[in-house]
C-alpha positions in Angstrom: -10.8 0.7 14.3 -7.4 -0.9 14.1 -4.2 0.9 13.1 -2.2 -1.3 10.7 0.6 -1.3 8.2 0.0 -2.9 4.8 2.1 -3.8 1.9 0.2 -3.5 -1.4 1.2 -4.6 -4.9 -1.2 -3.9 -7.8 -0.3 -5.8 -11.0 -2.4 -4.9 -14.1 -2.4 -7.6 -16.7 -2.9 -7.3 -20.4 -1.8 -3.7 -20.8 0.0 -2.4 -23.9 3.3 -2.0 -22.0 5.3 -4.0 -19.4 5.7 -0.8 -17.4 3.4 -0.3 -14.4 4.6 3.2 -13.4 1.5 5.1 -14.6 -0.8 2.7 -12.8 1.3 3.1 -9.6 0.9 6.8 -9.9 -2.9 6.3 -10.0 -2.7 4.2 -6.9 -0.8 6.9 -5.0 -3.4 9.5 -6.1 -6.1 7.4 -4.5 -4.1 6.9 -1.3 -3.7 10.7 -1.2 -7.5 11.1 -1.6 -7.9 9.0 1.6 -5.1 10.9 3.4 -3.2 7.7 4.0 0.4 7.7 5.0 2.4 5.6 2.5 5.9 4.9 1.4 6.6 4.0 -2.3 9.3 1.3 -2.7 10.7 -0.2 -5.9 8.5 -3.3 -5.4 5.4 -2.3 -3.5 3.7 0.5 -1.6 3.7 0.4 2.2 0.5 2.0 3.7 -0.1 3.0 7.3 -3.5 3.9 8.7 -6.8 2.6 10.0 -7.6 -0.8 8.6 -11.1 0.1 7.3 -9.8 3.1 5.5 -7.0 1.2 3.9 -9.4 -1.5 2.7 -11.8 1.1 1.3 -9.0 2.7 -0.6 -8.0 -0.7 -2.0 -11.6 -1.2 -3.3 -11.4 2.3 -4.8 -8.1 1.4 -6.5 -9.6 -1.8 -7.9 -12.6 0.0 -9.3 -10.3 2.7 -10.8 -8.1 0.1 -12.6 -11.2 -1.5 -14.2 -12.5 1.9 -15.1 -9.2 2.5 -16.9 -10.1 -0.4 -19.1 -7.8 -3.0 -17.6 -9.4 -6.4 -17.9 -7.5 -8.2 -15.2 -5.7 -7.0 -12.0 -3.8 -9.0 -9.5 -3.5 -7.6 -6.0 -1.1 -8.7 -3.3 -1.9 -7.4 0.2 0.0 -8.2 3.4 -1.2 -6.6 6.6 0.7 -6.2 9.9 -1.5 -5.7 13.0 -0.6 -5.7 16.6 -2.8 -5.5 19.7 -0.1 -4.9 22.3 1.2 -1.6 20.9 0.8 1.0 18.1 2.5 0.2 14.8 4.2 2.8 12.7 6.5 2.4 9.7 9.2 4.5 11.4 8.9 2.4 14.6 9.4 -0.8 12.7 12.5 0.5 11.0 13.9 2.0 14.2 13.5 -1.3 16.0 15.7 -3.0 13.5 18.2 -0.2 13.6 18.4 -0.5 17.4 19.4 -4.2 17.1 22.0 -3.3 14.5 23.4 -0.5 16.7 22.4 2.2 14.1 19.9 4.0 16.2 
């Protein structure tokens, strides 16, 4: 298995409100079920873990959204994978801070 960092945006369409907060809360509950490390940001959720587990969690998220009665869901997924060293969310941030002189 490959350890990756992923950025996930789940956009439910056709709901009764423009707010997506309650749907994001459901996404986080599913990520917790898979024991995935994640960071909620104002625009997306960053997930760290084994690639297969992340993809399985995303399939679970998709099924859950449709089970909630949503008729259309748009997912945006970006995955960062390296073969030369282990990726972590903290490591990526520390690398930038090092170049800025903040570390």
